[in-house]
RODO-2510 file (C-alpha; in nm, 4 decimals, decimal comma):
residues 80
     n   res          X          Y          Z
     1     x    11,5720     3,8672    17,9541
     2     x    11,2043     3,7675    18,0173
     3     x    11,2157     3,5755    17,6613
     4     x    11,4941     3,3971    17,7911
     5     x    11,3091     3,3048    18,0897
     6     x    11,0214     3,2124    17,8988
     7     x    11,2157     2,9694    17,6575
     8     x    11,4667     2,8356    17,9153
     9     x    11,2621     2,8502    18,2613
    10     x    11,3215     3,0382    18,5563
    11     x    11,6567     2,9356    18,6567
    12     x    11,8126     3,1763    18,3964
    13     x    11,9779     3,4732    18,5866
    14     x    12,2996     3,5548    18,3324
    15     x    12,2834     3,6211    17,9699
    16     x    12,5942     3,4181    17,9619
    17     x    12,3841     3,1064    18,0353
    18     x    12,2290     3,1013    17,6622
    19     x    12,4324     3,3436    17,4686
    20     x    12,7923     3,3569    17,3722
    21     x    12,9822     3,7109    17,4104
    22     x    12,9767     3,7334    17,0370
    23     x    12,6147     3,7278    17,0432
    24     x    12,5687     3,9480    17,3248
    25     x    12,7733     4,2362    17,1668
    26     x    12,5904     4,1762    16,8300
    27     x    12,2818     4,1873    17,0402
    28     x    12,3827     4,5024    17,2118
    29     x    12,5240     4,6857    16,8829
    30     x    12,1953     4,6062    16,6849
    31     x    11,9759     4,6937    16,9901
    32     x    12,1506     5,0613    17,0260
    33     x    12,1299     5,1513    16,6376
    34     x    11,8052     4,9952    16,5834
    35     x    11,5410     5,1036    16,8396
    36     x    11,4408     5,4388    16,7058
    37     x    11,3371     5,6819    17,0054
    38     x    10,9702     5,8331    16,9889
    39     x    11,0489     6,1707    17,0396
    40     x    11,2875     6,1574    16,7696
    41     x    11,0622     6,0276    16,5339
    42     x    10,8126     6,2672    16,6105
    43     x    11,0211     6,5476    16,6022
    44     x    11,1193     6,4321    16,2490
    45     x    10,7881     6,4119    16,1475
    46     x    10,6964     6,7626    16,2539
    47     x    11,0213     6,9091    16,1134
    48     x    11,0429     6,7004    15,7660
    49     x    10,6853     6,5426    15,7513
    50     x    10,5588     6,1590    15,8394
    51     x    10,7380     6,0224    15,5247
    52     x    11,0399     6,1394    15,5850
    53     x    11,0491     6,0472    15,9191
    54     x    10,9556     5,6690    15,8252
    55     x    11,1964     5,6672    15,5749
    56     x    11,4557     5,7622    15,7926
    57     x    11,3603     5,5126    16,0732
    58     x    11,3469     5,2274    15,8182
    59     x    11,7352     5,3224    15,7176
    60     x    11,8033     5,3131    16,0852
    61     x    11,6666     4,9652    16,1122
    62     x    11,8316     4,8355    15,8292
    63     x    12,1458     5,0032    15,9286
    64     x    12,1322     4,8042    16,2311
    65     x    12,0626     4,4993    16,1018
    66     x    12,3568     4,5308    15,8427
    67     x    12,5574     4,6424    16,1125
    68     x    12,4650     4,3388    16,3361
    69     x    12,5404     4,0920    16,0428
    70     x    12,8762     4,2356    15,9495
    71     x    12,9857     4,2290    16,3440
    72     x    12,8663     3,8633    16,3770
    73     x    13,0440     3,7349    16,0420
    74     x    13,3601     3,9504    16,1751
    75     x    13,3082     3,7846    16,5220
    76     x    13,2918     3,4560    16,3721
    77     x    13,6347     3,4603    16,1752
    78     x    13,7782     3,6346    16,4461
    79     x    13,7250     3,3731    16,7086
    80     x    13,8202     3,0473    16,4576
***
């Protein structure tokens, strides 16, 4: 929301003022999958080593972006 206020001004009070429902859904999906928990990465690094922990984090990020891309395409076709 802070970026929206910076771009659109202080009158922004609702995400629907600058995003449609499909964009919000895609954002929530990517955000849910994307953000690796710091504690999880630390535990993975202790259990599997830093290299594997970073590879798992990179895979998670790529998976989230791919899922977001697929979701956006499906929503674009669905709303036609």
